[in-house]
C-alpha positions as CSV (number, residue, x, y, z in Angstrom):
1,M,135.3,-94.1,-146.9
2,S,134.3,-96.3,-149.9
3,Y,131.9,-99.2,-150.2
4,K,131.2,-101.6,-153.0
5,C,129.1,-104.8,-153.4
6,H,131.0,-108.0,-153.0
7,E,129.2,-109.5,-155.9
8,C,129.1,-106.9,-158.6
9,G,131.2,-103.9,-157.3
10,S,128.4,-101.4,-157.3
11,P,128.6,-98.7,-154.6
12,A,124.7,-98.3,-154.4
13,V,122.5,-100.0,-151.9
14,T,118.7,-100.1,-151.3
15,L,117.6,-99.9,-147.7
16,P,114.8,-102.1,-146.5
17,E,111.4,-100.5,-146.3
18,R,111.1,-101.3,-142.6
19,L,114.4,-100.6,-140.8
20,D,114.1,-103.7,-138.8
21,E,117.4,-104.9,-137.4
22,N,117.2,-108.2,-139.3
23,A,116.0,-106.8,-142.6
24,Y,118.4,-107.0,-145.5
25,V,120.1,-104.1,-147.2
26,L,120.4,-105.0,-150.8
27,C,122.8,-104.1,-153.6
28,R,120.8,-101.7,-155.9
29,D,122.4,-103.2,-159.1
30,C,122.4,-107.0,-158.6
31,L,119.9,-107.1,-155.7
32,K,122.1,-109.5,-153.6
33,P,121.9,-109.1,-149.9
34,V,124.7,-107.0,-148.6
35,A,124.0,-107.3,-144.8
36,T,121.3,-106.9,-142.3
37,W,120.3,-103.4,-141.3
38,A,122.0,-103.8,-137.9
39,V,125.3,-105.0,-139.4
40,F,125.2,-102.3,-142.2
41,K,124.6,-99.6,-139.6
42,R,127.4,-100.7,-137.5
43,T,129.8,-101.2,-140.4
44,M,129.1,-97.8,-141.9
45,T,129.3,-96.1,-138.5
46,Q,132.8,-97.6,-137.8
47,A,133.9,-96.6,-141.4
48,V,132.7,-92.9,-140.8
49,L,134.4,-92.8,-137.4
50,A,137.6,-94.2,-138.8
51,D,137.6,-91.5,-141.5
52,F,136.8,-88.9,-138.9
53,K,139.7,-90.0,-136.7
54,E,142.1,-90.2,-139.6
55,A,141.3,-86.6,-140.6
56,G,142.7,-85.6,-137.1
57,S,139.6,-83.9,-135.9
58,G,139.7,-83.3,-132.2
59,S,135.8,-82.8,-131.9
60,H,133.2,-85.5,-131.7
61,P,131.2,-86.4,-134.9
62,I,127.6,-85.4,-135.1
63,S,125.1,-87.4,-137.1
64,Y,121.6,-86.5,-138.1
65,D,121.0,-90.0,-139.5
66,P,118.3,-92.2,-137.7
67,M,120.9,-94.4,-136.1
68,D,120.4,-96.3,-132.8
69,P,121.1,-93.6,-130.2
70,G,123.8,-95.8,-128.4
71,L,125.5,-97.0,-131.6
72,L,127.8,-94.0,-132.1
73,R,129.0,-94.2,-128.5
74,A,129.3,-98.1,-128.6
75,V,131.4,-98.0,-131.8
76,A,133.6,-95.2,-130.6
77,G,134.2,-97.2,-127.3
78,R,132.4,-94.7,-125.1
79,V,129.8,-97.0,-123.5
């Protein structure tokens, strides 16, 4: 999985102070909005699950991140 800012190419982001679904995740270098927290969570979860699937693992991914409890199942199509 790789990520980079669409404006400057930086792989670094700054998360919003309050993890409100509509708060913006910002590029740490150019400070441009990358996505809302909700969109960023979903996009990163999809990317991690795609990498997990590509690796051929037969088990289910486990996350200790403070994600929405249903997000992993929803993105994996198990809702």
